[in-house]
Every structure is written in C-alpha cells, then in structure tokens.
Phi, psi and omega in degrees: 000318181297318181295318179298316180294322180295316180294323177297320178295317178298318178300321179293320182292316187264004179302322179299339180278330179267333175232079198275350190293327178296321178291313184296328182296334184258004177284129183247315184202165176295323181297321179301314182287322179298331180294338178275000179081019180287147176299153182302320180299319179294318180300315181295319179298314182294315183291320180295317181289319179296321179298322181290313189270343181227358181280176179292139178202155175276357182242059186295326180292318175300315183299317180295316180295323179298318178297318182295314180295319181296320180295318179293324183278353177077033180291144180260176177301321181298311184287331175294323177291325175299316179299318181295314183285325184287343181251006183291336185276351180291128180279325179277115185295321180295317178298321180299317181290328175298317179294318179300319179296320176298315181296322181291336176282339185282166175295149182285065178247109188297326179295313180295323179298313179296319181298315181294316179298319179294320179296316179292323179297319180294332179287317184268337179226078179303140181298144178295141177298141180292141178269145174287122182198168177234126178236146179235154179217133179252152183238161184295333183278008179093351178277168177209161179225156178229134178242128181245125175245123181201187179293151186303325182293319179295316179295325177296322177296319179297318179298324180290333183262328184243105182256336178208180185293333178298325177293326177298316179296327180293338179300328187267343178255005175078010184265002180265109179280143183288124178245102181296144177294121183266123180205165177265149178250133182250120179236121179282165179297321178298317180294322178298321177299319178298317180297317181295331179275003177092009181256028185296336181297332182269357184271127174261124177257142183267142176250154183285357174270008175095359182256168176233145176219162176280165178301321180294321179295323179298316179294322180299318181295327185271320190244012186303326181293343181271342180092316179229152174224130178253120174266124185232156177242138185298338180254311184279346178084205184302135178260309182201150177249120182258129173268117190257003181249128180281326188264141180291145176278177185299320180296318180294321178297318180295317180293324178295322178295323179291327177290316179235108181286352174212180179305133184286351180288134182304131177086353181266131183249018178294122184296155184296336179289349185237024183245182178245153176275122187253137174278119179299309168265116188309144178304317182288348176257016176098005180291139182267157176272066179239159185298330179281011178226016185235136172220170178263129174224142174293167184302318183293309183288334174294326182285321185271352179304133182281079183300325182284343178055047179258004177080005182262355183259219182247029182091179182210163179268135178231153174261120180236119183053037177081001180247143180279125177230155181263128177256117184288160174295159186301331184267007185290128179219081185296135178270339180275175179285345182276109183232099180303333180297320178293321178301317180297318180298317179295321180296316180297319180295000000 
C-alpha cells in the first residue's frame, strides 16, 4: 500500500515534466521560478521553453499547431527544450517555425530532433567559409597557444616541418631545415585535358595527404626557386608558362624607372628612386611580373590603387599604348578644370 501511494505521489510531482504544457503556460519570469528555489539551469530551461510555446510571436498559428502536434506526439519538457534550443540559430523566423512544426510531429527522441534541426539549418544557412588566420591565447600559468587556420596544403607543409615543440624552438635559432611535404599528386584525364586547353588555373589536383591545390600552386611548390615554370606536353609541346616570382628583379625595376621617372599617379612628384614597382593587373588577380604589367607608384598611391577595379576606390593606373594613365572611379565628377579622364582620352587617341 505504501509503495502504491509513494508511486502515485511521484507521478503527481513529475507529471509536469512528462506533460509539460500546463506548467509552461503558467511560467511568467525567471524571478518567479527562482523564488521557488529552483536551480538556475531549471529556471533557464523552463523560461526558454515557455517563451517559445506560449510567448508573444508573429507566428501564432504555427505556435498553436506546434503545441497540438507536440501534445499528440508525447513530447516531454526535455524534448520541448531541445526543440527550442535546436532552432534558436535560424535567422529566418518563418523557416524556424516550419522546422519546429516538423520537430513537434516527430517522436520525442532528443538525438533525432537535434540531427534533423542541424540538417535543416545547414540547408537554409550554409556555414560561412573559414578564414585563413592566426590566433593566439595566453594562460595564467605563463603558457600560450597558437592556432593557425589555412589551406590544407600549407598546413600539410607545416606538419612536415613541425612535429613537436623542439621543432618550434629551432625556428628561432635557424637550425630547422625546411622539409617539404612529400606526397603524390593525382590528376585525372579530364583534368589533364583542361590543363592542356589552357584552363589549368581552374583545375584542382588532389594530393594523397588529403589536400587539394591548383595546378599553378603545384608548380609553385616545385619550381618556385627557378622563377619560371614551363608546363609542356610531349606531343602538344608547351602548355603554359608560369611566372612564380611576385617581386620585380633589379633589371625590371630599372626599366620601370625609365618608363616613369616619378610616381605615375597624376599630380604626384615622388621620384622614381623612392617609389615601388606596381602590378597594373594585381598579382592576386593573376597579373604577371613582366614589363608590360609594371609601373612606378609611390607607397601611398600603390596602397590606394583600386586593384579590384570595382569603382569603389580612388581609381587605378592602366597602361595604354605603353604609357601609364589614371582611370578615375565610375562616380568621379571633377569640379575643377583638372580632369585626368580627359588626359587619358587624349593619350589613348
């Protein structure tokens, strides 16, 4: 008799956890729940779940259907909280409520609920691509850590050179010899055809260490010390010539100075002996370090030059008939009589 009465009492006490809507409907605030002496975790669970299923929303019909489906499916306080937390990251409110309605129809299995919510989130909100960066963190015990995020091929090179902390220390005393990551490169026949047709820049070749690199990157890793790499085919002959050096050599710098005795930017009088050699077509946009792509710009104008040529900067330098001219941004409307655009037109003519 005592056991039956005890079990009845337990059922009465824990009924709000298995049939939670009556409890959630009467939750008002965290302070209200804290006054009953509930643990903070319980308070947060109850208020978060109550806010979703009974709080103010612009999607009241979705909210009503969610309560009905959840009650029919036998959802508990735990699984209702899983639904609330698993859908919190959706930016589109309507999409979030659609997913919640689906979850409320499902069986009260928290693992399956999380899996489905995560799958739907990835469909409507693909994760942002990781940025290449270096982050550091210091600790109270005097230690510190560094995290490097980059392309797989670069990280593979780091792994080949740094195997333990002793290798890190060797970086600073000059005793760490460079050990290139040794791996095989896999190129399919279709990819080889693309390279032969001149589209090698777009071809990603797979390495057996699990990373991918472009055909040009592969050549850079092997032949960078030579400055140039010629890809040739035994039947078709030369395929492409890659310029692997970003910086102009002394001869190129001298010839660039002869072309422009001062900074090529209009109105700038910085002498050529004090300027930088600028890629007309930016290096990162595929520009080569060749004389037909080099001009002299001072440090300031080299920095503000609109390399992307999207019209949002302060214009850019172009070579027209072998002469450096300034191309103004698309919105440029000079009020003074000095108009570099007209100078450019006359030069072209």
